[in-house]
C-alpha atoms as one frame of an Amber mdcrd trajectory, in Angstrom:
protein
-180.058  49.510 -94.018-179.515  51.001 -97.469-179.328  54.767 -97.487-180.024
  57.094-100.401-179.812  60.727-101.348-180.893  62.567-104.467-178.334  64.356
-106.634-179.059  67.235-108.945-176.359  69.032-110.952-178.133  71.114-113.588
-179.388  68.598-116.126-177.741  65.692-114.336-180.075  63.931-111.921-179.955
  60.716-109.981-179.267  59.176-106.627-176.417  57.866-104.468-177.006  54.617
-102.572-174.849  53.639 -99.618-174.897  50.123 -98.173-173.231  50.230 -94.747
-173.724  46.493 -94.172-173.455  43.252 -96.180-176.928  42.174 -97.462-178.342
  45.751 -97.497-180.839  45.632-100.361-182.559  47.829-102.956-185.591  45.665
-103.677-186.648  44.515-107.126-188.072  47.360-109.275-188.300  48.741-112.826
-188.142  52.115-114.464-190.097  53.821-117.174-188.975  56.101-119.968-188.892
  59.134-117.582-186.584  57.607-114.983-184.488  54.852-116.636-180.847  55.194
-115.581-177.287  53.928-115.681-175.703  52.567-112.545-172.024  53.125-111.601
-170.633  51.064-108.741-168.378  53.463-106.848-167.037  51.162-104.181-167.522
  47.623-102.928-169.648  45.093-104.769-173.248  44.047-105.295-175.157  41.008
-106.471-177.486  42.486-109.117-180.277  40.313-110.508-183.707  40.227-112.079
-185.820  38.219-114.528-183.654  35.106-114.707-180.189  36.769-114.760-177.603
  37.602-112.118-174.243  39.450-112.050-171.684  40.582-109.513-171.028  44.305
-110.087-167.794  45.688-108.589-166.259  49.112-108.135-165.831  50.706-111.588
-168.586  48.685-113.304-171.291  50.510-115.263-174.742  49.039-115.989-176.903
  50.530-118.723-180.588  49.717-117.882-183.358  49.397-120.407-186.871  50.692
-119.826-188.889  48.085-117.870-185.868  45.885-117.016-186.404  44.528-113.490
-183.400  44.741-111.126-182.444  44.372-107.471-179.178  45.154-105.634-177.765
  43.231-102.639-174.555  44.439-101.018-171.760  41.813-100.938-169.394  44.039
 -98.899-169.930  46.567 -96.131-169.484  50.230 -97.061-170.493  49.618-100.709
-171.885  52.432-102.927-173.559  52.805-106.328-174.723  55.866-108.125-177.697
  55.992-110.494-177.812  58.680-113.215-181.066  59.254-115.077-180.725  59.013
-118.848-183.521  61.448-119.741
């Protein structure tokens, strides 16, 4: 099951998501102007998709989300991790 924890470093806010098992999922969702973020894949890999598109994001990849852009993450490897940093 996907695990998360909030991070706060002064003006830097976000969350770390750990996927212990293959197929752990962060279900489809969107963000508004107050919580739109970038995603950095820290280890492992994820299938990321939404609204008719799909990518495989691997360790070192950065995704810059737009407000209202639907997205979902599915772990492709055990012990995968991504970090979201809010752009506000």
